[in-house]
Steps between C-alpha positions, in 0.01 A plus 500: 500500500744283706421203284602693185833597658565132586409393153732756345779383727441131406492583132829680539677222693378238245544704185812716550802410293705411797791253516457191727684652798310833519171312420568269800569812721173655383313185579640492855382857545155401384498223758602735772229737395234237517624379836479842644133533422294507827159632389261231384348745246840586340581128494183417334551752232864393454387132461242600248766683301707186488208299377424762240855479379463126471167536305669746268761257399289180522444458125873531431573267794257239374657505164857459651392221723366300205833522308713189510871527571739210458706409801849659476402809303536847653162650616600862460588450136154375411328802641415783268548861622133565555463177710788588737284750678241240584766265638639773726143580606470140620822544701338807663204291584709227675672765700186659634300183557582478876346843562175456298155480661340155522239589232756621252729192577221272414425664173873509409528134586212421266668685216834324569334164495366591139858573393641167610530274191627140457812609301787727589456864381685822545305564815490167669763571763339834593154346524632224719673752724187713521288197597754391750501844655113497533518158667754635757326825574126447466240329707396150396147616431621733231661241283282194550223584270743484208719202632321235297565676162858585612574137585380392172719760316809418710456116444463563127828693506662193676374264234737672263796479740725375214435821304489749779806642692601296809508801734140582416403137550644510851329822575165354381541198734536734790193702405294189467584400853409855622170490311389168660604628851284808453215294359512262790495783760173632347338212309652156581288315253637718221857409598413122510339523163802666344755287683502207246542744208790671666664174599459370138671807366782492751544124459571566126801701609658223699674377191622840398844640579632464848432854615143494381436144616642573840284808544190310386584220739516743789183664403313161468622380845372824653167451350478146594600573864247777513195340342523117519427392854389139576321616819251692285454204264413236761164459694676293768850513626612199285376294208240254579430162327292689237763732391317685241193558728729666756614779266323833502345648183523858383765747377780365720487142392439597136805726508716229660376239233577743217848585632576129530384450142722788379814322637391171380486641148844658564646176590338315199646757272860452609754305297707293735554616857311829581698798601563557865285813506196286402579243770561739779160659450331159479688401810350795696151432340492138644624621833227763527230256387613250761294177505270658240780438255379131490185633328580826322871426407463125431583530142795735561643231742452221245669725226795566736531126573505434125773761450699347788490159344651636187742736663869449441730375775643855545385615842527876402234452225254306718539670836202739456285199386602333831412811694146512357432132556647537853261796559217261378619244760486745777166654384290191434691250714662180383181294509319718233815540298563126493135466385571722209850353437503153645835313539397174340684161442475335162577138571520395136765751402658524841473879504355765722308810389556846645809383703648837430253643751659323797792747556254793477268343756795446728578875493157648505265281703377682808188454704423151372370202699708204651208276400560558136866407527430177697197387300593609143866599456649198681277241328598668160863479587466130590330429178776671304764304695319167426476587134876574503578145606338368181755707297791489741779516249352740254522875517124517544534298819762732641291807425190339676714416800632859511141638465387282781780636729425861407128449576585375850739787553201743458446426877651830614291693255182341647632587845515870406207636708273193462140557595424163666780441755271404790315253282775341299840542670462168680478305169776709354735420790457130443580555137814704602613213725488257203685756287775534759539128549477376138568796264834679569439743209208628700704605800558853400133539387374369839750725691386810305128413541538464880676838526231681291209357698658595832663835411188630310277431810763676709511792269859434399629540138513209258826309494716594206603208281475385143504131571800456275340655194492845345231718644230618270576821325180664608551468880359848559241491220209415727633642833206721543254226439687253726521761771122462551558155654549504869362335816295683751592441870198263550599297200871490597402374843283224352778398247767485778278284715461261198878500435574420862234217517649310204874573499648264768547205261612722222765666720615166622549384146694817410721441803571144401611614158724773651671263744508172303585599139865546576508760221498880518152637531406830336438813703139503385443157645632612832303811494189301431560289810536814709178643348305191562642458850394854583133395453530222763511507875851517659430169678451326154832625373676408821364144466620477145843621602535256779395211291762597247764520773405160627518365145856635478606378846870409469453195734262341272741558215771329688285188565433468135855542389615243752314228307721549204849347529768590257836347495675740269641803663460725203128426483473577868673843453280574197198409707599724777551787254157440351345478845653836603373660185158353547483622851608848389230506230235391754615764739486767228150380408374515858639853537331611180169344633555673840544838321176456319320435832616831671217723390229506760662234710438474873767513761547130534548447139752790485695346779510164315624679184767684699628179643541369150695814399719463815574144423600594138744758638657247729520205250553657158805642324514873437419443131170320569327756723301692230167332599561558869580873446187537273271323753633704792468836311133418436437416871661833607312705254161337556506456880620809701452308836766242387753770445452630856500162674799345309701814427837430669487128414439564129763765472769282660403217272528712186826675592662161590482434128689699237324666218423226240665510146192466296292820435158356583609383847670833562176681412302282737764540771489873492111489477527339841753742635314822390197389695701417806707825477183720474368322799822535700526881421147568628537279803565663837727238638867543494568137402279521182658839408842333519382220271375761251871623499617154414268482200612852388852379521415218267327730259798740484746231442292352223480842330867459450474137361643407169174362359257753376200277579601491863553880506157553351340266755654692785417838353131390447488375855628839639250692292220273616598555863495877451160480324354284774620742769379797315152341471505418865595854582207633314273287732660568820671825627849322540767612259666177388675596181743735669583213728605291197700790355686546831577125513661508152676832578670337797688274265658799323726557799630133497849400449465283193488675163298208369226547761502880480470494116223246544309729733530781242355266237224417730418876543522535113225239466275680746570840343400351164171397661433816699729811420336690781722309748794740439274805513360407837840392644780751399744337737468185304631654188778665695608167640508334166678788322765500771608153384646667185785599714599136570762317312299198418421474118213269575331746731562793251335306230198426721466874596511618147237241408291632786529857386404404146182322630428801710527759219319267253193449731473836674265772370668804353396728776634267781818448300560879473536501882768234500703614199766689694583226752492218241728687251749597773535140602503313166699749272843426659459153345459648155872510467540120551462298180561164650216280606269719280474756787524795250233328284274449784525862614444625141177306479378631834575856391308440173205390679519810724519719194213338346275531816614836648635686201857613407498820700389336821784251466759755415407714801527201740846400368810586694734726302772242471272252311325748272735406207379137531131610500578715198647193319206292580270758365702544183514131441132484552430783256726338238309179511182704479633670185585165345143390565356814339705455187368136470147614551554774234614240236212269582247776490642622166469167328146442636339833448707650209190569288261598785696751698368862514569814702331344809727199515805696640345575838339155549818324392712695755253394777529142390878510508498634848260232621712232325817623675330493833383141437849391394648639820250328708539169303879510526493567871255237596598224260869505578468550886168398636420525876424130502863408440612712794238357724605134444864599546617416150761683315398824319657631188660275233537150608836334507551143390603234749371351820433660828855418632647739248288778641609414861860502400467852345301605813774394732795652302346797307581796723772634270299821431617632842872499405440606140587157353303368216505145349351568159699241297321194623168661431597588146613149439176364631296700255732478210337404169547153375706475185 
């Protein structure tokens, strides 16, 4: 009885002559009704009623599903009146599928599979939707019995992708993926049997339109990632000498072979370079096969190489080919790849095959052997160089010589996680010594190789460099595959031991080049010396440094120079100048070397290095102390005991020299001072606390310096001190940060406006780092704001900058509590236009409004300044209105033909968001907190040098007497004729 009522209801909902909207409402009511059923008996009867309705219309549905509809025609117009009822019945079926019993769902799924044809019909979209609903709401066991037939039907539909609508093609690709996933969960062998068929159908879509090809590419990569696994295809962990015998048999290997065959066919059918969608899938396939690519994807690799040979010089068109071949390099290794694609010299023609492979090898080799480089790459490079001498003047000879150099420069690639460091580093170190001595073009490659060998065994990141050439476009293409290469702790220990045992001669050779060449050495070369030195005992480094000092002994130089007699005075003067320059270069080289020896050095070596630094400070001009500052900063940062034992002496030495002019030296100097200042603040002795004040005084003065680089160095040093103290406070119970704040606050009460404004700038820098400072110290804010009552323009500028930083970095809730005090102090300056005071206050108020809201700002504003706030709000609203009108015109031109009744509300929201963004952008771009921190002028910049600003600062107090000097300003900004 209940079943009859359900059937009558279903027939009514499917057949009633309702418009689309009422029909949709009726369908929703039906879904709610099914969802409310709790009795299994009632649900069973309801499910049977749904299936009965499907059976009733099955003949009509079968007839409709066999009708062919051309793409672009309207489906509804092709349906006759008597067939519309059947189509609506199918909609009812889709709506009730989630509530059907498992038995009825299985029967419904069987009928739907029968309806699915290879060509688009009036019911195709509804059938696909119904199948998708069953996949999402039914158990895997319900659908698996019919999966094989469904996969065949869906792949047949994809075979006619050029005739069927694109949206249905995309939907079918998703259903195929779901079908294989369900098959794999119940019957994995069925999934593997159907995987090649599905891949073949999807591969045919990779040359279709971008939307379809992109979707097919995503589905293919998901399937390959899920079902191609080299660990299931190998008997052992790696390929043995008999490669084919080490591969398993069965469904897994057969599926992998067939999938490789599919993509080999896809490559062979391409005219010219394949599309990127094909190559990205092949790239992943090679990656997932790993070293098995050497067997299963051999023909694919050879085809890729053939395409690469004939590719044009346009990098964009061949980048994906490079990625695929690069993945093959990582997967099978350079040895096997060069077996497939050998780099061969043809003596008769003075040519070299597969030389295009060298840049790819340089970028992608990882986990190779040092032995292969020493025994195969180096001899090949020598043979190319020898052949180039026979054709020296020809272009062929130049190319061979270039190939030879490029092969040798593969050294860093072979040092990227090599597998035989304990066995072969000794022979490689001897080869590196020869390179350093005889081949200057190899210096950079040797330096990079040393850094990689040391850093990778220490767990440090790879040095970033491109060796003077463009990096490969596909740097991240094999990131996941490369990430599998790393050293265990045991392997790293063995490797470091091997590096230390064979590095002494190599280090000495590098030191000789650094100190004897007389030319500027690259940063990588210096870093290589430091990396290699860190593997050696401190005593070995000390011995090398002492031998170098003895070599550069001034007495020995004097004896040599006395043997040469020159009668011409000008020659003598020139010699003295050259001698001084030479001594300076030697001193700089020694300091560079000493800096490289700091890491892990013992106390005796550190004392020797410090003596060198001290001598440099005593004997060198201010402009030549960059190396000394850099070395001393490294010593202070690496060795805490040295900072404690030489604290007073080092501070006095540093403060006896003025801040250097060049930015690099200034950074190194403040790197020293920040370590010393942090130590002095946390010290318990009065003398060291006083020295910390001297450093703070230096920082504050530099914050008012005319050079931006110097201000930034001082600002960074102060922030580093604060960060260091905060980290120390988290370890110990002592509160060190308030101590630093109190030290800076003490300068606010000084007599010099320059110092007081510098102290405010210092506080701005710390507030930018940590806005909570003001929240935890209300008296600090009061002290700073009280400076607004002074007569110094410089101080007022600094305080307004401080307030802007504070309101920009504070949270809205915290800022609410400060609004009244801040507005009370800054608004009196809104009536002063000179020195951009009014502009600064306006910007601060706009930030307050944006964060706290208009009402909060209005309530906190004193009555006499409410008119100014109202003006700010009106100007802000006017600018927002202009933005809205601009957005209106743009939206009209863009969406003139699309707009409907829903666009009005969404467009209004978009306008409001756009206005908000504009206000934020205007506020932050024109007046960023960084400019206030460094002490630079905010607002529009005036032309001219710094003296002009000082002149105005000294004589620009006319606002107090009501005098204005506008005419000179108008003349300055007058338009040119």
